[in-house]
C-alpha positions as CSV (number, residue, x, y, z in Angstrom):
1,M,28.6,-27.8,-40.3
2,T,30.0,-26.4,-37.6
3,T,28.9,-22.8,-38.8
4,T,25.6,-24.0,-39.2
5,R,25.5,-25.6,-35.3
6,R,26.8,-23.0,-34.0
7,F,24.5,-20.7,-35.9
8,L,21.5,-22.9,-34.6
9,Q,23.0,-23.2,-31.0
10,R,23.0,-19.3,-30.7
11,A,19.3,-18.9,-32.6
12,L,17.7,-21.7,-30.3
13,P,17.3,-19.3,-27.4
14,V,15.9,-16.6,-28.7
15,V,13.3,-18.6,-31.0
16,V,12.1,-20.8,-27.4
17,T,12.0,-17.0,-25.5
18,A,10.1,-15.6,-28.4
19,G,7.6,-18.8,-28.9
20,S,7.4,-19.1,-25.6
21,L,6.0,-15.2,-24.7
22,G,4.2,-15.7,-27.9
23,W,2.0,-18.4,-26.4
24,V,1.8,-16.4,-22.8
25,A,0.6,-13.7,-25.0
26,T,-2.1,-15.5,-26.2
27,R,-3.1,-17.4,-23.5
28,F,-3.4,-14.9,-20.9
29,D,-4.9,-11.0,-20.0
30,M,-2.1,-9.0,-21.1
31,G,-3.7,-5.9,-20.8
32,A,-4.1,-7.5,-16.9
33,V,-0.5,-7.9,-16.5
34,A,0.1,-4.8,-17.3
35,A,-2.4,-3.0,-15.2
36,A,-1.0,-4.8,-12.5
37,L,2.9,-2.8,-12.8
38,T,1.7,0.0,-10.2
39,P,4.3,2.2,-9.1
40,R,4.4,0.4,-5.6
41,V,6.2,-2.3,-7.7
42,F,9.2,-0.1,-8.9
43,W,9.4,1.8,-5.2
44,I,10.1,-2.1,-3.9
45,L,11.6,-3.9,-6.7
46,L,14.1,-1.6,-7.7
47,P,16.1,-0.9,-3.9
48,A,15.6,-4.9,-3.7
49,L,17.3,-5.5,-7.5
50,A,20.6,-3.1,-6.4
51,L,20.8,-4.7,-3.2
52,Y,20.9,-8.1,-4.1
53,G,23.4,-7.3,-7.1
54,V,25.6,-5.3,-5.1
55,M,25.1,-8.6,-2.9
56,T,26.0,-11.4,-5.1
57,L,29.1,-9.5,-6.9
58,L,30.4,-9.4,-3.6
59,L,30.0,-13.0,-3.1
60,E,31.3,-14.0,-6.7
61,S,34.3,-12.2,-6.2
62,A,34.7,-14.5,-2.6
63,S,33.8,-17.6,-4.7
64,I,36.5,-16.9,-7.7
65,L,39.8,-15.7,-4.9
66,G,38.5,-18.7,-2.5
67,L,39.8,-21.2,-5.1
68,L,42.9,-19.5,-6.5
69,D,45.9,-21.0,-4.0
70,R,48.5,-18.5,-6.2
71,R,47.3,-15.6,-7.6
72,P,49.6,-12.2,-8.9
73,E,49.2,-9.3,-7.2
74,S,46.8,-7.2,-9.6
75,F,44.5,-9.7,-9.5
76,G,42.1,-8.9,-6.5
77,A,38.5,-8.9,-5.1
78,W,37.8,-5.8,-7.5
79,T,39.5,-7.3,-10.9
80,A,37.9,-10.7,-9.7
81,A,34.1,-9.1,-9.0
82,R,34.7,-7.1,-12.7
83,I,35.9,-10.3,-14.9
84,K,32.5,-12.1,-13.5
85,S,30.3,-8.7,-14.5
86,A,31.9,-9.0,-17.6
87,S,30.9,-12.4,-18.1
88,Y,27.5,-11.5,-17.5
89,L,26.3,-10.2,-20.8
90,L,26.9,-13.8,-22.7
91,A,25.3,-15.6,-19.7
92,I,22.0,-13.4,-20.1
93,V,22.0,-15.6,-23.7
94,N,23.2,-19.0,-23.0
95,Y,24.6,-19.8,-19.5
96,A,27.3,-21.8,-21.0
97,L,28.5,-18.6,-22.9
98,G,28.9,-16.8,-19.5
99,G,31.1,-19.5,-18.4
100,A,33.4,-19.6,-21.5
101,A,33.9,-15.9,-20.9
102,L,34.4,-16.1,-17.4
103,T,37.0,-18.9,-18.2
104,L,38.7,-17.1,-20.4
105,L,39.0,-13.8,-18.5
106,L,40.2,-15.5,-15.2
107,A,42.9,-17.8,-17.1
108,R,44.4,-14.6,-18.5
109,R,43.9,-12.2,-15.3
110,A,45.1,-14.6,-12.9
111,E,47.9,-16.4,-14.9
112,L,46.1,-19.5,-15.1
113,G,46.2,-22.5,-17.8
114,M,42.6,-22.7,-19.4
115,G,42.0,-26.2,-17.6
116,R,42.8,-24.7,-14.4
117,A,40.5,-21.8,-15.2
118,A,37.6,-23.8,-16.4
119,G,38.3,-25.9,-13.1
120,V,37.2,-23.4,-10.9
121,V,34.7,-22.3,-13.4
122,I,33.4,-25.7,-13.1
123,L,33.3,-26.4,-8.9
124,I,31.5,-22.9,-8.7
125,A,28.9,-23.7,-10.9
126,F,28.9,-27.3,-9.8
127,T,28.5,-26.0,-5.8
128,D,26.0,-23.7,-7.3
129,L,24.0,-26.9,-8.6
130,A,24.1,-28.8,-5.7
131,V,23.1,-25.7,-3.4
132,V,19.8,-25.2,-5.8
133,L,18.7,-29.1,-5.6
134,S,19.3,-29.5,-2.1
135,L,17.0,-26.2,-1.2
136,G,14.6,-26.7,-4.0
137,A,14.1,-30.5,-3.0
138,L,13.4,-29.6,0.6
139,G,11.1,-26.7,-0.3
140,L,8.9,-28.8,-2.9
141,L,9.1,-32.0,-0.7
142,G,6.5,-30.5,1.7
143,Q,3.8,-28.8,-1.0
144,S,0.8,-31.1,-2.8
145,N,1.5,-34.4,-4.8
146,A,2.7,-33.0,-8.0
147,L,5.2,-30.4,-6.4
148,A,6.3,-32.9,-3.5
149,L,6.5,-35.8,-7.2
150,H,8.9,-33.0,-8.9
151,G,11.1,-32.5,-5.3
152,G,11.5,-35.9,-5.0
153,L,13.4,-35.9,-8.6
154,V,15.2,-32.8,-7.4
155,A,16.7,-34.8,-4.4
156,L,17.6,-37.8,-6.8
157,G,19.5,-35.1,-9.1
158,A,21.1,-34.1,-5.7
159,L,22.3,-36.9,-4.5
160,T,22.9,-38.3,-8.3
161,G,25.3,-35.1,-8.2
162,L,27.2,-35.9,-4.5
163,G,27.8,-39.0,-6.1
164,G,29.3,-38.0,-8.9
165,F,31.5,-35.6,-6.9
166,A,32.2,-38.5,-4.7
167,L,33.8,-40.6,-7.2
168,L,36.1,-37.5,-8.6
169,R,37.7,-37.5,-5.1
170,F,37.5,-40.9,-4.1
171,P,41.2,-42.0,-3.2
172,G,41.4,-45.1,-5.4
173,S,41.7,-45.8,-8.8
174,L,38.6,-45.7,-10.7
175,G,39.9,-48.0,-13.3
176,P,38.9,-47.0,-17.3
177,L,37.3,-43.7,-15.8
178,E,40.7,-42.8,-14.4
179,R,41.7,-40.9,-17.4
180,L,38.0,-39.1,-17.5
181,R,38.7,-38.3,-14.0
182,S,42.5,-37.0,-14.0
183,L,41.3,-34.4,-17.0
184,T,42.5,-30.6,-16.1
185,I,39.3,-29.3,-15.8
186,F,38.3,-31.7,-13.2
187,D,41.6,-30.4,-10.6
188,A,40.0,-28.1,-8.7
189,L,36.6,-30.6,-7.8
190,R,39.7,-33.1,-6.8
191,H,42.5,-30.9,-4.9
192,A,40.1,-28.5,-3.3
193,S,40.7,-28.6,0.4
194,L,37.8,-29.6,2.5
195,H,38.4,-25.5,3.9
196,Q,38.1,-24.4,0.6
197,L,35.0,-26.4,-0.1
198,L,33.0,-25.5,3.0
199,R,33.9,-21.6,2.3
200,L,32.6,-22.1,-1.2
201,A,29.2,-24.0,-0.6
202,A,28.7,-21.5,2.8
203,L,29.0,-18.5,0.2
204,R,27.1,-20.1,-2.9
205,F,24.0,-21.2,-0.3
206,I,24.0,-17.5,0.8
207,F,24.0,-16.6,-2.9
208,S,20.6,-18.9,-3.4
209,L,19.7,-17.1,-0.6
210,C,19.9,-13.4,-2.2
211,F,17.6,-15.0,-5.2
212,I,15.2,-16.2,-3.2
213,G,15.0,-12.8,-1.1
214,V,14.7,-10.7,-4.3
215,A,12.1,-13.1,-5.5
216,A,10.5,-12.6,-2.4
217,A,10.8,-8.8,-2.8
218,A,8.9,-9.0,-6.0
219,F,5.7,-11.2,-4.8
220,A,5.5,-8.7,-1.7
221,A,5.6,-6.1,-4.4
222,F,2.6,-7.6,-6.1
223,E,1.0,-8.4,-2.8
224,V,1.1,-12.1,-3.6
225,S,1.5,-14.0,-0.3
226,V,3.4,-17.3,-0.8
227,A,4.3,-19.9,1.5
228,P,8.1,-20.2,2.4
229,G,8.5,-24.0,1.4
230,L,7.0,-22.9,-1.3
231,L,9.0,-19.9,-2.3
232,V,12.5,-21.7,-1.7
233,G,11.2,-24.8,-3.9
234,G,9.7,-22.5,-6.3
235,V,12.4,-20.2,-6.3
236,M,15.2,-22.7,-7.0
237,A,13.1,-24.5,-9.4
238,L,13.4,-21.5,-11.9
239,A,16.6,-21.1,-11.0
240,L,17.2,-24.7,-12.7
241,I,15.2,-23.7,-15.4
242,G,17.0,-20.3,-16.1
243,A,20.3,-22.0,-16.3
244,I,19.4,-24.0,-18.7
245,P,20.4,-23.0,-22.0
246,I,17.6,-23.5,-24.4
247,A,16.3,-19.8,-23.8
248,V,17.3,-16.4,-23.4
249,S,17.9,-16.3,-19.5
250,G,15.1,-18.6,-18.8
251,L,12.8,-16.2,-20.5
252,G,9.5,-17.8,-21.5
253,P,9.5,-21.3,-20.4
254,G,10.7,-19.3,-16.8
255,Q,7.2,-17.7,-17.0
256,V,5.2,-20.6,-17.9
257,A,7.3,-22.5,-15.0
258,A,6.0,-19.5,-12.5
259,I,2.6,-19.9,-13.7
260,A,2.9,-23.4,-12.9
261,I,4.4,-23.5,-9.5
262,F,2.8,-20.8,-7.5
263,R,-0.8,-21.1,-9.6
264,D,-2.7,-21.2,-5.8
265,T,-1.0,-18.1,-4.8
266,A,-2.7,-15.8,-7.0
267,P,-4.3,-15.0,-10.6
268,P,-2.1,-16.5,-13.6
269,E,-1.6,-12.5,-15.0
270,T,-0.4,-11.5,-11.8
271,L,2.1,-14.2,-11.9
272,L,3.2,-13.5,-15.1
273,A,3.8,-10.1,-14.2
274,V,5.8,-10.8,-11.2
275,S,7.3,-13.0,-13.0
276,L,8.3,-10.9,-16.1
277,I,9.1,-8.2,-14.2
278,L,11.7,-10.1,-12.1
279,S,12.8,-11.3,-15.2
280,A,13.1,-8.1,-17.0
281,G,15.0,-6.3,-13.8
282,L,17.6,-9.1,-13.5
283,I,18.3,-8.9,-16.9
284,A,18.8,-5.1,-16.7
285,L,20.9,-5.3,-14.1
286,R,23.5,-7.6,-15.2
287,A,23.8,-5.9,-18.4
288,A,24.3,-2.7,-16.4
289,M,26.8,-4.7,-14.7
290,G,28.7,-5.9,-17.3
291,L,28.8,-2.3,-19.2
292,L,29.3,-0.2,-16.5
293,F,32.1,-1.7,-14.4
294,A,33.8,-3.9,-16.6
295,R,33.6,-3.0,-20.1
296,E,37.0,-3.4,-21.7
297,F,36.9,-7.1,-19.7
298,T,33.1,-7.2,-21.2
299,R,34.5,-6.7,-25.1
300,E,37.5,-9.2,-25.1
301,A,34.8,-11.9,-23.5
302,L,32.8,-10.9,-26.2
303,E,34.8,-11.2,-29.0
304,K,37.9,-14.2,-28.0
305,T,34.0,-16.4,-27.1
306,L,32.4,-15.9,-29.7
307,E,35.1,-16.7,-32.3
308,K,35.7,-20.0,-30.3
309,P,34.2,-22.6,-32.2
310,A,31.7,-24.5,-30.6
């Protein structure tokens, strides 16, 4: 049963991506999508992707190091960046697998217990979620009725997450929930100092701005004009979809969502071209970073994470 479940978990993203892309291919004019890929697109997008890769890797490294009160002398910014790069190949397939790989490598290289390492990874992911939800809500609330409604739901999600975070850090006893709160994986969320939390929030905010920036470059490459509020809210919504482990890096559902969210800015074939080339570029970037900068760590992450039971 466990083997069957693991197979289904790993096959589902591929099936969803293939099905979604197949639906898109039959629904829209793929000739027009291909025609939109002019040399201008690559001249603009390739440098933007390279800059995005450098900036976000620096931010990832700083985020990890900022949450480690003590670490071996050998574990510095370069090692933190490399273990993060090593997790990218698994994260392409499934965001949770990428987190598991980073947890494993962080525990080994920073000499942390698995629970403590998982807590650091969870705190970074939680902060990302809070920032993405907050920016998404701010961007979407000023849009049309349908998008504004989605913005309200996103804002509700952000408030719910902040409420859960407040409970984890509540100084008194939580009664029956105290045992759950005392799990090692929540240590980083419970014990990180205010300075660490504010620093992490600032780093992840800049990280989200980088993602918005590379998406803006993609729209500019295709000469599509998007209002700032819609750009921020829509891109953050796509980031959320990409993090849900039902498709390979959000491929398929992300394209469908991009066409729906930005439908008033350009023809659907152009939007499909923007979404596909940006997704393909990000996947290629992450794969290259994992293979070029951290090959030995990538190999270890793949072997150890995939052999763990789901």
